[in-house]
C-alpha positions, 0 to 999 in steps of 0.5 A: 577402852572396851576390850577383852584380852587374855592375861599372859602373866600374873595372878590372872594368867591365861584368863580373860580380862575386861580392860576398860581403861588405859593409863600410859603403858598400863591397862586397868582391868577386871578378871572374868571367870566362871567361878563365883568366888576367887581367893575367898572373895565373892565375885559379881555375876554379870548380867550376861556372859560376854562370850557369845558362844558360852551360856554359862554364868560369868562373873567378874572379880570385884576389884580393879587391877593394873598391869603393863600393856605387854602382860596381855595377849590375844584379843577375844573377838565378838565379846561384849560387856553388857552396859549395865555391868560396864557402869558398875565395873568403872566405879571400882577402885584400882588396887 
């Protein structure tokens, strides 16, 4: 799995998420943001912003989360996660 979708519910509501795994009816994901800190946690800068229309630095929250597939909205088309960052994100433990 390798997709970006908007979160409809919960702590990441209305933010883009990078979904990299599906287990039954849950997605495993990380939040994507322009902020270098979220809830007193230092975020990790991506090597390239996955949004091809945005030149600002992008970060991911360094903690994997899971939520029901129904908690996600529209897919962000044309967004791509750099391979280097995919490898690091897939190493994260699910909270």
